[in-house]
C-alpha positions in Angstrom: 114.1 112.6 78.1 113.0 115.0 75.4 109.5 116.5 75.6 107.5 119.1 73.8 104.1 120.6 73.7 101.5 121.2 71.0 101.2 124.7 72.2 103.4 127.1 70.3 103.7 129.4 73.2 105.2 126.8 75.5 108.9 126.1 75.2 111.3 124.1 77.2 113.8 126.7 78.2 114.6 127.6 81.8 112.7 130.9 81.7 109.3 129.3 80.8 109.7 126.6 83.5 110.4 129.4 86.0 107.3 131.2 84.8 105.2 128.1 85.5 105.3 129.0 89.2 101.6 128.1 89.6 102.4 124.6 88.5 105.1 124.1 91.0 103.0 125.6 93.8 100.1 123.3 93.1 102.3 120.3 93.0 103.9 121.2 96.3 100.6 121.7 98.0 99.0 118.6 96.5 102.0 116.4 97.3 102.0 117.7 100.9 98.3 116.8 101.2 98.9 113.3 99.7 101.8 112.6 102.0 99.9 113.8 105.1 97.0 111.5 104.2 99.6 108.7 103.8 98.7 105.1 103.0 95.0 104.1 103.4 94.1 100.5 103.6 90.6 99.4 102.5 89.6 95.9 103.6 87.5 93.9 101.0 87.1 90.7 103.0 89.2 88.4 100.8 92.0 91.0 100.5 93.0 94.5 101.3 93.6 97.4 98.9 96.2 100.0 100.0 96.1 103.4 98.4 99.5 105.1 98.6 100.5 108.8 98.6 101.8 108.5 95.0 98.3 107.4 93.9 96.7 110.2 95.9 99.1 112.6 94.2 98.1 111.5 90.8 94.4 111.7 91.5 94.7 115.1 93.2 96.8 116.4 90.3 94.3 115.2 87.7 91.4 116.8 89.7 93.3 120.0 90.2 94.1 120.2 86.5 90.5 119.7 85.5 89.0 122.2 88.0 91.7 124.8 88.0 92.0 125.2 84.3 88.3 126.0 84.1 88.2 128.5 87.0 89.9 131.8 86.4 91.8 133.0 89.6 95.2 134.4 90.0 96.6 131.0 91.1 94.6 128.9 88.6 96.6 126.6 86.3 96.8 127.7 82.7 97.2 125.6 79.6 100.9 126.4 79.4 101.3 125.1 83.0 99.7 121.8 82.0 102.1 121.6 79.1 105.0 122.5 81.3 104.1 119.6 83.6 104.9 117.2 80.7 108.3 118.7 80.3 109.0 118.5 84.0 108.1 114.8 84.1 110.2 113.9 81.2 113.2 115.7 82.6 112.8 114.7 86.3 112.5 111.1 85.5 116.3 110.9 85.5 116.1 111.2 89.3 113.7 108.3 89.4 116.0 106.2 87.1 119.1 107.2 89.1 117.6 106.2 92.4 116.3 103.0 90.9 119.7 102.0 89.6 121.4 102.9 92.9 119.0 100.4 94.6 119.9 97.7 92.2 123.7 98.0 92.6 124.0 96.5 96.1 121.8 93.6 95.1 123.8 92.4 92.1 125.1 89.3 93.9 121.5 88.4 95.0 120.1 89.1 91.6 122.7 86.8 90.1 121.8 84.1 92.6 118.1 84.4 91.8 118.9 82.9 88.5 116.0 81.6 86.4 113.3 83.3 88.5 114.3 86.8 87.4 114.9 85.7 83.8 111.8 83.6 83.2 109.4 85.9 85.0 109.9 88.4 82.2 108.0 86.0 80.0 105.0 86.7 82.1 105.4 90.4 81.5 105.3 89.9 77.8 102.6 87.3 77.4 100.5 88.1 80.4 98.9 91.0 78.7 97.7 89.0 75.7 96.6 85.8 77.4 94.2 87.6 79.8 93.1 90.6 77.8 92.8 89.4 74.2 90.1 86.8 74.8 88.2 89.4 76.9 88.5 91.9 74.1 87.1 89.5 71.6 84.2 88.6 73.9 83.4 92.3 74.2 83.2 92.7 70.4 86.5 94.5 69.8 88.2 93.4 66.6 91.7 94.3 65.4 92.0 97.1 67.9 92.6 94.3 70.4 96.0 93.5 68.8 97.4 96.9 69.6 95.7 97.1 73.0 96.9 93.7 74.3 100.3 92.9 72.9 102.0 95.0 75.5 101.4 97.6 78.3 101.5 100.2 75.5 104.3 102.5 76.5 106.1 104.9 74.1 108.3 102.2 72.5 105.2 100.1 71.8 103.5 103.1 70.1 106.5 103.3 67.8 106.4 99.6 67.0 102.7 99.6 66.0 103.1 103.0 64.3 105.8 101.6 62.1 104.2 98.3 61.4 100.5 99.3 60.9 100.3 103.1 61.3 98.6 104.8 64.3 95.4 105.5 62.3 94.9 101.7 61.7 92.7 99.6 64.0 95.9 98.3 65.7 97.1 101.9 66.1 93.8 102.9 67.7 94.2 99.9 70.1 97.7 100.7 71.2 96.7 104.4 71.6 93.8 103.3 73.9 96.2 101.2 75.9 98.7 104.1 76.2 96.1 106.6 77.4 94.4 104.2 79.8 97.7 103.0 81.2 98.8 106.6 81.7 95.6 107.7 83.4 94.8 104.5 85.4 97.7 102.1 85.1 99.4 103.0 88.4 96.1 102.7 90.3 95.2 99.5 88.6 98.5 97.6 89.3 98.5 99.0 92.9 95.1 97.5 93.6 96.0 94.2 92.0 99.4 94.0 93.8 97.7 94.9 97.1 95.1 92.1 96.7 97.6 89.5 95.7 100.1 90.4 98.4 97.6 90.5 101.2 96.5 87.0 100.3 99.9 85.7 101.6 100.1 83.1 98.8 103.2 84.5 97.0 106.8 85.1 98.0 107.3 88.9 98.3 110.4 88.6 96.0 108.3 87.0 93.3 105.8 89.9 93.6 108.7 92.4 93.6 109.9 90.9 90.3 106.4 91.0 88.9 106.2 94.7 89.7 108.8 95.5 86.9 106.2 95.8 84.2 108.2 98.3 82.1 106.5 101.5 83.3 108.2 103.5 86.0 105.0 104.7 87.6 103.3 101.3 87.5 106.4 99.7 88.9 106.6 102.1 91.8 102.9 101.7 92.6 103.1 97.9 92.5 106.4 97.6 94.4 105.1 100.0 97.0 102.0 97.8 97.6 104.2 94.7 98.0 106.6 96.5 100.3 103.7 97.8 102.5 103.0 94.2 103.6 106.6 93.1 104.2 108.8 93.8 107.2 110.6 97.2 107.1 114.0 95.4 106.9 112.9 93.8 103.5 111.7 97.0 101.9 115.1 97.9 100.2 115.4 94.3 98.8 111.8 94.3 97.4 112.3 97.7 95.7 115.7 96.6 94.4 114.3 93.5 92.8 111.4 95.4 91.3 113.8 98.0 89.9 116.0 95.3 88.4 113.0 93.6 86.8 111.8 96.9 85.4 115.2 97.7 83.9 115.2 94.3 82.2 111.7 94.8 80.9 112.4 98.3 79.6 115.7 97.5 77.9 115.0 94.0 76.5 111.3 94.6 76.1 111.4 96.6 72.9 113.1 93.8 71.0 111.0 91.0 72.6 107.7 92.7 71.9 108.7 93.4 68.3 110.0 89.9 67.5 107.9 87.7 69.8 104.9 89.3 71.6 103.4 91.1 68.5 103.6 88.0 66.2 102.2 85.8 68.9 99.3 88.2 69.5 98.5 88.3 65.8 98.6 84.5 65.7 96.3 84.1 68.7 93.9 86.7 67.3 93.6 84.7 64.1 92.9 81.5 66.1 90.5 83.0 68.7 88.6 85.6 66.7 86.6 83.1 64.5 85.7 81.1 67.6 84.7 83.7 70.3 84.7 86.9 68.4 81.7 85.9 66.2 79.4 86.0 69.3 79.6 89.8 69.2 79.0 91.7 65.9 80.9 94.8 65.1 84.0 96.3 66.6 84.1 98.8 69.4 85.1 101.9 67.7 87.8 104.2 68.9 88.0 107.5 67.3 91.5 108.2 65.9 93.3 110.8 68.0 96.8 112.1 68.6 96.0 113.8 71.9 97.5 111.0 73.9 100.6 110.5 71.9 104.0 111.1 73.3 104.9 114.7 72.6 108.1 115.9 71.0 110.1 119.0 71.0 112.6 120.7 68.7 115.9 119.5 70.2 116.8 118.3 73.6 115.9 120.1 76.8 118.7 122.6 77.8 121.0 121.2 80.4 120.2 124.2 82.7 116.6 123.3 82.6 117.5 119.7 83.7 119.4 121.1 86.7 116.5 123.4 87.6 113.9 120.7 87.4 115.8 118.0 89.3 116.6 120.6 92.0 112.9 121.5 92.3 111.8 117.8 92.5 114.6 117.1 95.0 113.5 119.9 97.3 109.9 118.7 97.2 111.1 115.1 98.0 113.2 116.2 101.0 110.6 118.6 102.5 107.5 116.5 101.9 107.5 112.7 101.5 110.9 112.0 102.8 110.3 114.1 105.9 106.5 113.7 106.5 106.0 110.1 105.6 109.4 108.5 106.3 110.6 110.8 109.1 114.0 111.7 107.6 115.0 115.3 108.2 115.9 117.2 105.1 119.4 118.0 106.2 120.1 114.3 106.9 119.2 113.4 103.3 120.7 116.4 101.4 124.0 114.5 100.5 122.1 111.6 99.2 119.8 113.7 97.2 122.8 115.5 95.7 124.3 112.1 94.8 121.1 111.1 93.0 120.9 114.3 91.1 124.6 114.2 90.0 124.2 110.5 89.0 121.3 111.4 86.7 122.9 114.5 85.3 126.1 112.6 84.6 124.2 109.9 82.7 122.4 112.5 80.7 125.7 114.3 80.0 127.3 111.0 78.7 124.3 110.5 76.5 124.9 114.0 74.9 128.7 113.8 74.7 129.4 110.2 73.7 128.7 109.7 69.9 126.9 106.4 70.4 123.1 105.8 70.0 122.7 104.7 73.7 119.6 106.1 75.5 120.3 108.4 78.4 118.2 106.1 80.7 120.7 103.3 80.0 123.7 105.6 80.7 122.1 106.6 84.0 121.3 103.0 84.8 124.8 101.7 84.2 126.4 104.6 86.1 124.1 104.2 89.1 124.6 100.4 89.3 128.3 100.8 89.1 128.4 103.4 91.9 126.7 101.0 94.4 127.8 97.6 93.1 129.8 95.9 95.9 132.9 95.6 93.9 134.7 98.8 94.8 135.5 100.6 98.1 133.2 103.6 97.5 130.0 101.6 97.0 129.2 101.4 100.7 129.4 105.2 101.1 127.1 105.8 98.0 124.6 103.3 99.2 124.6 104.7 102.8 124.1 108.3 101.6 121.4 107.6 99.0 119.4 105.2 101.3 118.2 108.3 103.3 116.2 109.4 100.2 113.2 107.1 100.0 112.3 105.8 96.5 108.6 106.3 96.9 109.1 109.9 98.2 110.6 110.8 94.8 107.7 109.2 92.9 104.8 111.1 94.6 105.7 114.6 93.2 106.4 113.1 89.8 103.0 111.5 89.7 101.4 114.7 90.9 102.9 116.5 87.9 101.7 113.5 85.8 98.2 113.9 87.1 98.1 117.6 86.1 99.5 116.8 82.7 96.8 114.3 82.0 94.3 117.1 81.8 95.1 117.5 78.1 94.3 113.8 77.5 90.8 113.7 79.0 88.9 114.5 75.8 90.6 111.7 74.0 90.1 109.4 76.9 86.3 110.0 76.8 86.3 108.8 73.2 87.8 105.4 73.9 84.7 103.7 75.2 84.4 101.5 78.3 85.2 98.2 76.5 88.7 99.2 75.4 89.3 100.7 78.9 88.4 97.4 80.5 90.6 95.5 78.1 93.5 97.8 78.7 93.3 97.5 82.5 93.1 93.7 82.1 96.3 93.8 80.1 98.0 95.8 82.9 96.8 93.3 85.5 97.7 90.3 83.4 101.3 91.3 83.0 101.7 91.5 86.8 99.8 88.3 87.5 101.5 86.0 85.0 105.0 87.3 85.9 104.2 86.6 89.6 103.1 83.1 88.8 106.3 82.3 86.9 108.6 83.9 89.5 106.8 82.0 92.3 107.3 78.7 90.5 111.0 79.2 90.1 111.5 80.6 93.6 
């Protein structure tokens, strides 16, 4: 939840976020355009790719950040605006997590009945990256960078694991940094395309693909789950998104320990086995210049609670006025109570994180609270579920990814240094985690 900037002039207080009016204006306009374009399906013969508003939002945000910061006009984005976008994402994600957990609560009985499918498909998330991407990396001539780039999807917790074990300036550190930046820039688009192709083939149960969507990254999960839901009947959308959210929660919470104790040792072992056999056909490693531009930023202390309230209110207004209304046809006044419930759930979870003297992440507090509020074991669950169902999950994600697209402007120089080989490997890892999880879930279903 905490965020910071490398720019000394940008701080996380409410005043600075209010001063970033250009940022919010751009996000509002770009999100509106993305939602008005809607979902665009591109037939490829053997399958169909569907590009969703959330993907348009990220692409438009990145383009606007690149162009606007280089053209001086009264409404052009400035560097502090780009840095503020990072703070907004890190704070507003509590709305995403709250809505995600509220989707999971009503499905607890079905999730329990799914049994081994939901449990064992997680193995695909953790081994799918290395089984597909590591051999490819070795064939392309990448050496120990391949370990960091393929043992996971390279989110913040995976950066910490490699940083502690090898150091981020090591070959393994450069590899995980490449995976982090590539996944941040292109991960959502990659899994959206893969999910669209596999879903349109009709070979998999939609619930198996929903479980596979929970790769451990919120944006990637939303993109993949949205692609799966687009091909299913409208009555099944809530169930698909709920299963995807549950899988993502498991991957996020248990994933840190699994990747540390199982995935990373397995990747190192497989590297030692394969590298002498297929790595020798390419001489020299693909070099990735050490950089810290793509690392998760930090700040001095947590974001003020007043800023959290301001940010969640801003994102909520965009959600109600844009995606929820334009794309899903729900009038803002009909969804206001649900939006307020989502905001209060997120803020309450963050408040528990700050008040309770236990080292429990705020995301986990929000998750437990949201699931408890809609679990079918108490009388108020039906009311909470009825209110919050009027706020569409994907409508929340589009403005968030538009902010993310703008924030990526600062990572473009580092991204250019990575080289095409490591980018291909990183995207293969992102695709592999979805594909292998889908195969396992399909087998058990």
